[in-house]
C-alpha positions in Angstrom: 0.1 0.2 0.0 1.0 3.6 -1.0 -0.7 6.3 1.2 0.4 10.0 0.8 0.5 12.5 3.7 -2.5 14.1 3.3 -4.1 10.7 2.9 -5.1 11.8 -0.6 -5.0 9.1 -3.1 -2.0 8.0 -5.5 -0.7 6.1 -8.0 1.2 2.8 -7.2 3.1 1.2 -9.9 3.2 -2.8 -9.3 5.6 -5.0 -10.8 3.7 -7.5 -13.8 4.0 -10.4 -11.4 2.4 -9.0 -8.3 0.1 -7.2 -10.8 -0.9 -11.0 -12.2 -0.7 -12.0 -8.8 -4.0 -10.5 -7.5 -7.2 -10.0 -9.0 -8.0 -7.2 -6.7 -4.9 -4.9 -5.0 -6.1 -2.0 -2.9 -4.9 1.4 -1.3 -6.1 4.6 -0.3 -7.6 6.3 -3.2 -6.6 4.9 -6.6 -6.6 1.6 -6.4 -4.9 -0.8 -9.2 -7.4 -3.7 -9.1 -8.2 -6.1 -12.1 -10.4 -8.8 -12.7 -9.1 -10.6 -15.3 -11.1 -12.7 -17.7 -10.9 -16.6 -17.7 -12.6 -18.0 -20.7 -12.5 -17.5 -24.2 -11.7 -14.2 -26.5 -14.9 -14.6 -28.8 -17.0 -11.8 -28.2 -19.9 -13.7 -27.0 -18.0 -14.3 -23.5 -17.3 -10.4 -23.8 -20.4 -10.0 -21.2 -18.4 -11.5 -18.7 -15.4 -10.0 -18.8 -14.6 -6.2 -16.3 -12.3 -3.7 -16.5 -11.5 -2.7 -13.2 -8.4 -0.1 -13.6 -9.2 1.4 -10.3 -11.4 1.2 -7.0 -13.5 3.9 -8.7 -14.7 2.4 -12.0 -15.9 -0.4 -13.4 -16.4 -1.1 -17.4 -18.2 -4.4 -17.8 -18.7 -6.7 -20.8 -21.6 -5.3 -21.3 -21.2 -2.2 -22.2 -22.2 -0.9 -18.9 -19.8 1.8 -16.7 -19.7 1.7 -13.3 -18.4 4.6 -11.2 -18.2 4.6 -7.1 -18.7 7.7 -5.3 -17.2 7.6 -2.2 -18.4 10.6 -0.2 -21.4 11.5 1.0 -24.6 12.6 -0.7 -26.2 15.2 0.9 -28.0 17.4 -2.1 -24.8 19.4 -2.7 -24.2 16.6 -5.8 -20.8 15.0 -4.9 -22.4 11.5 -6.4 -22.5 13.9 -9.6 -19.5 15.6 -9.1 -16.8 12.9 -8.7 -18.1 10.4 -11.1 -18.4 13.2 -14.3 -14.7 13.9 -13.7 -14.0 10.4 -14.0 -16.8 9.5 -16.9 -15.2 13.1 -19.0 -11.6 11.7 -19.0 -12.6 8.4 -19.5 -14.6 9.6 -23.1 -18.2 7.2 -21.9 -21.7 8.8 -22.1 -22.9 9.9 -19.5 -26.2 8.2 -19.8 -24.8 5.3 -19.6 -23.1 5.4 -16.8 -24.5 3.7 -13.2 -23.1 5.1 -9.8 -22.5 2.9 -6.8 -22.6 4.3 -3.2 -19.2 3.0 -1.2 -19.3 1.8 2.0 -16.6 3.3 4.5 -13.4 1.7 3.7 -10.2 3.9 4.1 -7.6 1.5 2.8 -9.7 1.1 -0.3 -11.0 4.9 -0.8 -9.0 6.9 1.0 -10.7 9.9 3.0 -14.4 9.7 3.2 -15.2 12.7 5.4 -17.8 14.7 3.8 -16.9 17.7 5.1 -15.1 21.1 5.0 -15.9 21.8 1.4 -13.0 19.8 0.0 -14.5 16.8 -2.0 -13.9 18.3 -5.1 -10.3 19.7 -3.7 -9.2 16.9 -2.8 -10.4 14.7 -5.7 -10.1 16.8 -8.9 -6.7 15.6 -9.9 -7.0 11.5 -8.5 -10.4 11.5 -10.4 -9.0 12.9 -13.5 -5.8 10.6 -13.4 -8.6 7.2 -12.8 -10.6 8.1 -15.8 -7.5 8.7 -17.7 -5.9 5.9 -17.1 -8.6 3.7 -18.4 -9.2 5.3 -21.3 -5.1 5.2 -22.1 -5.1 1.5 -21.7 -8.9 1.2 -23.7 -6.7 2.9 -26.3 -3.4 0.4 -26.0 -5.5 -2.7 -26.2 -7.7 -1.7 -29.5 -4.1 -0.3 -31.3 -3.2 -3.6 -30.2 -6.0 -5.3 -31.6 -5.4 -3.5 -34.9 -1.6 -3.3 -35.2 -1.3 0.2 -34.8 0.4 3.0 -33.5 -1.6 3.9 -30.2 -1.9 7.9 -31.2 -4.0 7.2 -34.0 -6.2 5.6 -31.7 -8.6 8.0 -29.9 -11.6 7.4 -27.6 -14.7 9.1 -27.9 -18.3 8.5 -26.4 -17.6 4.6 -25.3 -15.6 3.2 -28.3 -12.1 3.2 -29.8 -11.9 4.6 -33.3 -8.9 4.3 -35.4 -8.6 7.9 -37.3 -7.7 6.7 -40.1 -9.5 4.5 -40.4 -12.3 5.2 -39.2 -12.5 1.8 -37.4 -14.3 1.4 -33.6 -14.3 -0.9 -30.7 -16.5 -0.4 -27.8 -15.1 -0.2 -24.4 -17.3 -3.5 -23.2 -15.7 -5.1 -27.0 -12.0 -3.9 -25.1 -12.7 -4.7 -21.6 -10.9 -8.0 -21.5 -7.9 -7.2 -23.3 -7.4 -3.9 -21.3 -7.5 -5.4 -17.9 -4.3 -7.6 -19.5 -2.1 -4.6 -19.8 0.5 -2.8 -17.5 -1.1 0.6 -16.3 0.8 3.8 -17.2 3.1 5.2 -15.3 2.1 8.2 -13.2 4.3 10.7 -15.3 2.9 9.0 -18.4 -0.5 9.9 -17.8 -1.9 11.7 -20.5 -5.2 14.1 -19.7 -7.2 15.5 -21.5 -7.0 20.2 -22.3 -9.6 21.6 -20.9 -11.0 22.5 -24.3 -12.6 18.8 -24.9 -14.0 18.7 -22.0 -17.9 17.3 -21.9 -18.9 17.3 -18.5 -16.5 19.3 -16.4 -17.9 22.8 -15.9 -20.9 22.2 -17.9 -23.6 21.7 -15.6 -25.5 18.0 -15.3 -28.7 17.4 -13.2 -27.8 15.3 -9.7 -27.9 11.7 -10.4 -30.4 11.3 -7.7 -33.1 14.1 -8.6 -35.5 12.4 -9.8 -35.2 9.5 -6.9 -35.3 12.8 -4.7 -38.2 14.4 -5.7 -40.3 11.2 -6.6 -39.8 9.7 -3.0 -37.5 7.1 -4.7 -34.7 8.1 -2.8 -33.0 5.9 0.5 -32.4 8.1 3.3 -31.5 7.0 6.2 -34.7 6.9 8.1 -36.0 5.1 4.7 -33.2 1.8 5.9 -35.4 -0.9 6.6 -34.5 -4.9 7.0 -36.6 -8.1 8.5 -37.4 -8.3 12.0 -36.1 -4.6 13.0 -37.5 -2.9 15.8 -37.4 1.2 16.7 -35.3 2.7 19.4 -35.3 5.8 21.5 -33.0 7.1 23.8 -34.0 9.6 26.8 -31.1 11.8 27.3 -30.4 13.8 30.4 -31.0 17.6 29.5 -28.0 18.9 30.5 -24.9 17.6 28.4 -22.6 15.5 30.7 -25.6 14.5 33.1 -25.8 11.4 33.6 -29.0 8.3 35.5 -29.5 8.3 39.2 -32.3 5.7 39.2 -35.5 5.2 36.6 -38.3 4.2 37.1 -39.6 1.9 33.8 -42.5 0.3 35.6 -45.5 2.5 33.5 -43.3 2.6 30.6 -42.9 -1.4 30.3 -46.7 -1.8 30.5 -46.9 0.7 26.8 -48.3 -1.9 24.3 -44.9 -3.1 22.0 -42.2 -2.0 24.1 -39.6 -4.6 24.3 -36.8 -4.1 26.2 -35.9 -0.9 28.7 -31.5 -0.4 29.4 -29.6 2.1 30.7 -26.7 4.0 28.3 -23.9 5.1 30.3 -23.1 8.8 30.4 -19.4 10.2 29.2 -19.4 12.9 31.4 -17.9 16.3 30.3 -16.9 17.2 28.1 -18.1 14.5 25.7 -16.0 13.9 22.7 -17.7 14.0 19.4 -18.5 10.2 19.5 -19.5 8.9 22.7 -23.5 8.8 22.8 -24.6 11.0 25.8 -25.9 8.1 27.8 -29.5 8.1 28.9 -32.5 5.4 29.0 -33.0 3.3 25.9 -36.6 2.3 24.9 -36.8 -0.7 22.7 -39.8 -1.3 20.8 -42.3 -2.6 17.7 -42.7 0.7 16.6 -42.0 4.2 16.4 -45.7 5.2 18.3 -44.8 2.6 21.0 -41.3 3.4 21.3 -42.5 7.5 21.8 -44.8 6.5 24.0 -42.9 4.1 26.1 -40.2 6.7 26.4 -42.6 9.3 27.9 -43.4 6.9 30.9 -40.2 6.9 32.2 -39.7 8.1 35.3 -36.1 9.2 35.7 -33.7 11.1 38.3 -31.1 13.0 36.8 -27.6 14.4 38.1 -27.1 17.4 36.0 -23.0 17.0 36.3 -20.8 20.1 35.8 -22.6 22.2 33.6 -26.0 22.5 35.7 -25.6 26.3 36.2 -24.6 27.0 33.0 -26.8 30.1 31.5 -25.9 31.5 27.6 -26.7 35.2 28.1 -24.7 35.4 31.2 -22.1 33.9 29.4 -22.7 36.0 26.3 -22.5 38.6 29.3 -19.2 37.7 30.6 -17.5 37.3 26.9 -18.6 40.9 25.7 -16.5 42.1 28.9 -14.0 40.5 28.1 -14.0 41.4 24.4 -13.1 44.6 25.6 -10.3 44.1 27.7 -6.7 43.3 26.4 -6.7 39.8 24.9 -3.8 37.3 23.8 -2.2 39.0 20.3 -2.4 36.4 17.4 -1.3 38.9 14.9 0.0 42.1 14.7 1.8 44.5 12.5 2.5 48.3 13.1 1.7 50.0 16.0 -2.0 50.0 17.5 -2.2 51.8 20.3 -0.1 55.0 18.7 -2.8 54.3 15.6 -5.5 54.6 18.0 -4.0 57.8 19.7 -3.6 59.5 16.7 -7.2 58.8 15.6 -9.2 62.1 14.5 -12.3 60.0 14.5 -12.9 56.4 15.9 -15.1 53.7 14.7 -16.2 51.3 17.5 -18.8 48.3 17.4 -19.9 44.8 19.5 -21.0 42.3 17.5 -22.9 39.0 18.8 -23.4 35.6 17.6 -25.9 32.9 19.7 -25.4 29.1 19.5 -27.2 28.2 16.5 -28.7 24.2 15.8 -28.1 22.3 12.7 -31.6 21.8 12.1 -31.1 19.4 9.2 -34.6 18.2 7.8 -33.8 14.6 8.7 -32.9 14.6 11.8 -29.8 11.7 13.3 -31.0 8.2 13.1 -28.7 4.9 12.1 -30.1 1.3 11.7 -27.8 -1.6 12.8 -27.8 -5.5 13.1 -25.0 -7.2 15.0 -24.8 -11.1 13.9 -22.2 -13.8 14.6 -20.3 -10.8 16.2 -20.4 -9.1 13.0 -21.9 -5.1 12.7 -23.8 -3.7 9.6 -25.0 -0.1 10.1 -27.1 1.5 7.5 -26.9 5.1 8.7 -26.9 8.9 6.9 -22.8 9.5 8.1 -20.6 12.2 6.6 -17.9 10.5 7.9 -18.5 6.9 7.5 -14.6 5.9 8.6 -14.8 7.6 11.8 -18.0 5.9 12.9 -16.6 3.0 11.3 -13.7 3.2 14.2 -15.2 4.5 16.9 -18.9 1.4 16.5 -15.3 -1.3 16.6 -13.8 0.1 19.7 -17.3 0.6 21.6 -18.5 -3.0 20.4 -15.0 -4.6 21.3 -14.5 -6.2 17.8 -12.6 -5.2 15.2 -13.0 -2.2 12.5 -13.3 -5.1 9.9 -16.1 -6.6 11.4 -18.1 -3.7 11.2 -20.0 -2.8 7.9 -21.4 0.9 7.5 -23.3 1.4 4.6 -23.7 5.0 3.6 -27.2 6.2 2.5 -28.5 9.6 1.4 -28.2 12.2 3.6 -31.5 14.6 4.5 -29.2 17.5 5.0 -26.0 17.5 7.1 -24.2 21.2 7.9 -21.5 19.0 9.4 -24.0 17.8 12.3 -23.7 14.0 10.9 -19.8 13.9 10.3 -20.1 13.4 14.1 -20.5 9.5 15.1 -22.6 9.5 17.9 -25.4 8.7 16.7 -23.8 5.8 15.0 -22.2 4.2 18.2 -25.7 4.4 19.9 -27.1 2.5 17.6 -24.3 0.1 17.1 -24.4 -0.3 21.3 -28.0 -0.6 21.1 -28.4 -3.9 18.7 -25.5 -5.6 20.9 -28.1 -5.2 23.8 -30.6 -6.3 21.9 -31.3 -9.7 19.9 -33.1 -8.2 17.4 -31.9 -5.3 14.6 -32.6 -1.7 16.1 -33.3 1.7 14.1 -32.5 4.3 16.6 -34.5 7.2 15.6 -34.2 11.0 16.9 -37.0 12.9 17.0 -36.9 16.8 16.1 -36.8 17.8 19.9 -33.9 15.2 20.3 -32.4 17.0 17.7 -32.9 20.4 18.9 -32.3 19.7 22.4 -28.9 17.5 22.6 -27.3 19.1 19.1 -23.1 19.9 18.6 -23.9 23.6 18.6 -22.6 26.4 17.0 -20.3 28.1 19.4 -21.9 31.5 20.8 -19.4 34.6 20.5 -18.7 38.7 21.2 -16.4 40.4 19.2 -14.8 44.2 19.4 -14.1 46.2 16.9 -12.4 49.7 17.3 -11.1 51.4 13.9 -8.9 54.5 13.9 -9.4 56.9 11.1 -7.0 59.9 10.8 -7.2 63.6 10.6 -7.1 62.9 6.4 -9.9 60.4 6.3 -7.6 57.3 6.3 -7.6 54.3 8.5 -4.4 54.2 11.1 -5.6 51.2 12.7 -7.8 47.7 13.3 -7.8 46.5 16.4 -10.8 42.8 16.3 -11.1 41.2 19.2 -12.8 37.2 19.2 -14.1 35.7 22.3 -15.7 32.4 21.6 -15.5 28.4 23.5 -13.7 26.5 21.1 -15.4 22.8 19.3 -11.9 21.6 21.1 -13.6 22.0 24.3 -16.4 19.0 23.4 -13.5 17.2 23.7 -11.0 18.3 26.5 -11.4 20.4 29.5 -7.5 21.7 28.5 -9.2 25.2 26.6 -6.7 25.7 24.3 -6.2 28.5 21.8 -8.0 27.5 18.7 -5.6 27.8 15.9 -7.2 26.7 13.0 -10.6 28.4 14.0 -8.8 31.5 14.0 -7.8 30.8 10.6 -11.7 30.7 9.8 -11.7 34.7 9.1 -9.8 36.4 11.3 -6.4 36.3 11.2 -6.4 36.0 7.6 -8.1 40.0 7.3 -6.2 40.8 3.9 -6.5 44.6 4.3 -3.7 46.5 3.3 -3.9 49.0 7.0 -0.9 50.1 8.5 -1.8 49.0 12.4 -3.9 45.8 12.9 -3.7 43.8 15.7 -6.6 41.0 16.4 -6.7 39.3 20.2 -8.5 36.4 21.7 -9.6 35.6 24.9 -10.2 31.8 26.4 -13.8 30.7 27.0 -14.9 27.4 28.7 -16.9 25.2 26.4 -20.4 24.1 29.0 -22.3 22.6 26.5 -21.2 20.4 23.3 -20.2 22.6 20.5 -19.6 21.6 17.1 -18.9 23.0 13.1 -21.7 24.0 11.2 -21.8 25.3 7.9 -18.6 27.4 7.4 -17.9 27.3 11.3 -15.9 30.6 12.4 -16.1 32.2 9.3 -20.0 33.0 10.2 -19.2 35.3 13.4 -15.7 36.6 12.0 -17.3 37.9 8.3 -20.4 39.3 10.1 -18.0 41.5 12.0 -15.5 42.4 9.5 -18.2 42.6 6.7 -20.5 45.0 8.6 -17.4 47.1 10.6 -16.1 47.7 6.5 -19.8 49.3 6.0 -19.2 51.3 9.6 -16.0 52.5 8.3 -17.3 53.5 5.1 -20.3 55.2 6.2 -17.3 56.9 9.0 -15.2 58.0 5.8 -18.3 59.4 3.5 -17.3 56.4 0.8 -19.1 53.8 -1.0 -19.3 50.8 0.8 -17.6 49.2 -2.6 -15.0 51.6 -2.9 -14.0 51.3 0.7 -13.3 47.9 0.6 -11.7 48.1 -2.8 -9.3 50.7 -1.6 -8.4 49.3 1.8 -7.2 45.8 -0.1 -4.3 47.8 -1.5 -2.4 46.4 -4.7 -3.3 43.3 -6.2 -0.4 40.7 -4.1 -0.5 37.1 -2.8 -0.6 37.9 1.2 2.0 35.3 3.0 0.1 34.6 6.4 3.0 32.3 7.5 4.8 35.0 8.5 2.0 37.1 10.3 0.8 34.3 11.5 1.8 31.3 14.7 0.3 27.9 12.7 -1.6 29.5 10.4 -4.8 27.6 9.1 -4.9 27.4 5.0 -8.0 24.5 5.0 -5.4 22.1 5.5 -3.3 23.2 2.2 0.0 24.9 1.4 0.0 28.8 1.0 2.2 28.0 -2.4 -0.4 25.6 -3.5 -3.9 27.9 -2.6 -2.0 31.8 -2.0 -4.2 34.1 -0.6 -4.7 36.4 -4.0 -5.9 39.5 -3.3 -6.3 39.9 -7.1 -9.1 37.1 -7.1 -10.9 39.1 -3.7 -10.8 42.0 -5.7 -12.2 40.8 -9.2 -15.0 39.4 -7.5 -16.1 42.8 -5.9 -16.0 44.5 -9.0 -18.0 41.6 -10.7 -20.8 41.4 -7.9 -21.0 45.5 -8.8 -21.4 45.3 -11.7 -24.0 42.4 -12.0 -26.1 44.1 -9.2 -26.3 47.3 -10.6 -25.0 48.5 -7.1 -25.9 51.6 -6.1 -28.7 52.2 -8.1 -31.8 54.3 -7.1 -34.1 52.2 -4.6 -37.3 53.8 -3.3 -37.8 54.6 0.5 -37.5 51.4 2.6 -35.5 49.5 0.6 -31.6 49.2 0.5 -28.5 47.6 -1.1 -25.9 45.5 1.7 -22.4 44.5 0.5 -19.5 42.2 2.1 -16.7 39.7 0.3 -14.6 37.4 2.3 -12.6 34.2 1.2 -13.2 30.6 2.7 -12.2 27.8 2.0 -10.1 28.8 -0.5 -12.9 30.5 -2.5 -13.4 33.9 -3.0 -17.1 35.5 -2.8 -18.8 38.8 -3.1 -22.5 39.3 -1.9 -25.0 42.2 -2.5 -28.1 41.5 -0.8 -31.0 43.9 -1.6 -33.9 44.1 1.1 -37.2 45.7 1.4 -38.3 46.7 4.9 -42.4 47.4 5.3 -43.7 50.0 8.0 -44.2 46.8 10.6 -40.5 46.2 10.1 -41.2 43.3 7.8 -37.6 42.2 6.2 -38.1 40.7 2.8 -35.4 40.0 0.4 -35.9 41.0 -3.2 -32.9 40.4 -5.0 -29.1 38.6 -4.2 -26.0 38.9 -6.1 -22.9 36.8 -5.6 -19.7 36.1 -7.3 -17.7 33.5 -7.1 -14.4 32.4 -7.8 -14.3 28.9 -6.8 -11.4 27.6 -9.3 -12.6 25.5 -11.9 -16.3 25.4 -11.2 -16.6 21.6 -11.9 -20.5 21.7 -12.2 -21.9 25.2 -12.0 -25.4 23.6 -11.8 -24.4 22.5 -8.1 -22.3 25.4 -7.5 -25.8 27.5 -7.8 -27.6 25.7 -6.3 -25.6 25.5 -3.5 -25.2 29.3 -3.1 -28.8 29.6 -3.7 -29.3 26.8 -0.7 -26.5 29.3 1.4 -28.2 32.5 1.3 -31.7 30.7 2.8 -29.2 29.4 5.1 -27.9 32.3 6.0 -31.4 34.1 5.7 -32.4 31.9 9.2 -28.6 32.7 10.8 -29.3 36.3 10.6 -33.2 36.1 10.9 -34.8 33.6 12.5 -33.8 30.8 15.2 -31.4 31.3 17.9 -30.4 28.8 20.6 -31.0 30.0 24.4 -29.5 28.0 27.5 -31.1 28.4 31.3 -29.4 26.1 33.9 -27.7 23.8 31.4 -30.8 23.1 29.5 -31.9 24.2 26.0 -34.9 26.4 25.6 -36.1 25.7 22.5 -37.1 22.1 21.5 -38.9 22.5 17.6 -39.7 24.7 14.8 -41.9 26.4 17.0 -39.5 28.1 18.7 -36.1 27.7 16.5 -37.8 28.9 13.6 -36.5 28.9 10.0 -36.4 30.5 7.1 -39.2 29.7 5.2 -40.6 30.4 1.4 -41.6 33.7 1.9 -38.4 34.6 3.9 -35.8 33.4 1.7 -34.7 35.8 -1.3 -36.8 35.8 -4.0 -33.9 36.1 -6.8 -30.5 34.8 -6.4 -28.4 35.4 -8.9 -24.7 33.7 -8.7 -22.1 34.8 -11.5 -19.3 32.5 -11.6 -15.8 33.8 -12.6 -14.5 32.0 -16.2 -11.8 30.2 -14.1 -8.6 27.4 -14.9 -7.2 27.9 -11.5 -7.5 24.8 -9.0 -10.9 23.9 -8.0 -11.9 25.2 -3.9 -14.9 24.5 -1.9 -18.4 25.6 -2.6 -20.8 24.0 0.0 -19.7 26.8 2.8 -18.5 30.0 1.0 -22.1 30.9 0.5 -22.5 31.9 3.7 -19.9 34.1 5.2 -20.4 37.1 3.2 -23.9 36.9 3.0 -25.2 37.9 6.5 -22.9 41.1 6.8 -24.4 42.2 3.2 -28.0 41.3 4.5 -27.0 43.3 7.8 -25.8 46.6 5.8 -28.9 46.1 3.5 -31.2 46.6 6.4 -29.3 49.5 7.6 -29.2 51.0 3.9 -33.4 50.8 4.1 -34.0 51.7 7.7 -31.0 53.3 9.1 -30.6 50.8 12.1 -27.3 48.6 12.8 -27.8 44.9 13.3 -24.7 44.1 15.6 -26.4 41.3 17.0 -27.8 38.2 15.7 -30.9 37.6 14.6 -31.8 40.9 13.7 -34.6 43.0 15.5 -36.1 45.4 14.4 -38.7 46.0 17.2 
């Protein structure tokens, strides 16, 4: 086996003896495995042949082309995006491609954690190479059969054509012969020029679309096996609490209830994979499980977080944000700049906890049989789930199989394997297969929440209306506080829109304060970029007003000359989304370009009637450059509507533009919920919200009426698109509200009453 340091796929060259000795040789990413045809080569036997040059691709003798999707599909289109890259390089008719979902297996498929907006970024080149290798081998097989030079043979639409004569052979007819060839060396792999792309950058509907809209798609909640039972858990309302005693006598009287037992609590911090513990009710059906759980009488030990009050915690964070903190980046002399200021612009911005509130709450179906565990789950990270399930059950990882279903939303919640572990542990304690179901109330009250935060920003303006200094302090409990009581400075979280401040201001000081996690904290779509972009994008608008300049002109001026910023020289342990800066530099020219594009496309500065306004913000996250203009309308009752949104997006090569636009459309709606709707509050350690009546999301009348997504025509390396829509949208919306009403929104969710 051969693995690269970052666990991305690579090509491994085998000698012929080893190659022929093995019918399936696997390693991380691209696997050099062939099913060797053993029968005669007459045409009637072609249907039994198979050409499998790597783990992602199987060309069958009957003409069917199977491409494996090894990432988790949650509506973002990855089950289409990665396979279409293979299909494009292979030169196969997309209509003849069948997609199969991979089980969780790191040794075979490499990294399967569908999180952090890096699926395309990580696998763009490996998938191209996977298709190109197969194409080259098919062309060589045809050349051998015709006794011609391989350069005269070209694959097209599932056939290889001898260009001088026009002779053709289908991939099916060549499958067995291709399977007997040596693989090309990695340095000899010949990729198609971008001018010949048929699918990459063109836009295709997602392969699951029909099933999704017709009810045929299989999500985690749809998984079924014969004889399965339904399980629910009554968890302690305070994170880390545990059961003291339980009276289940009434619950056992509920018709259909089969078994009740207690799961141990991990205490607090809980870590990310541990079940919270509680009392498990296993029943014949969902209703019986719900009624049985309702009848339980439990005495709880609420534990160390019983006194957590999110409102008081926010007040403490605000007080901290006004004090001198731990300096994470400093340029110039901030004290001198503040002292010399002719005018000071100063504001505090706060963001509450948020729940993921995926449309499909967590669920998983587990079956234990003969010491092996088989699970069906809507997981973003099947490999993590596989490992921690094996540990929890005391069995080997190879005895755990994780089938990845479609996900009814993820947003980072379903990368945590706690609910998968719960299902496995419950199944081990029963003689039946068990589907664990989280209700909406379970989901809202026991999530891994987005961290609440407070930021204080102070900007010094000179007597000549120039910007002299920027002092920004951020306070929030780190995600790592869910795993460890030792609060450390969250370096990677500070790289999410804070220390990567790109503006050319003489004096910059960025500071932090420690804050303790007292509830489960996890990553939510765009993570710390949410609060950092909100503060920076809002403050830039306030600075523009104080300087009496246009907000877009203000941003362009402060960006300074186009350059690559070497944050490694400015910040210790700078986080660049797990990529080297030399491979993915911070390019202010690309930031400038999307600003100018959105200015033009949105008709920025157009005349608007009273009660309407435009707002602007720009942000780089997950290596993607995004500028956003939001137009709002506010009526006399303070009701906010959003007639129009414009995004300008530079994500490198947009592999499937249809999905890129969809991600940004969904991101605008997601951002609307964050900016205008729900918040999670905690009192006495207990989450006060429980369902959509008190944790509302944006509904159709609340969302933007028209969302225009303008893509930069780029040949740069692909970057992320799942999370970048959210950060600039929120401050752009808040700035638009100010333009329409004259009221600044410095606290989320926005309230105009």
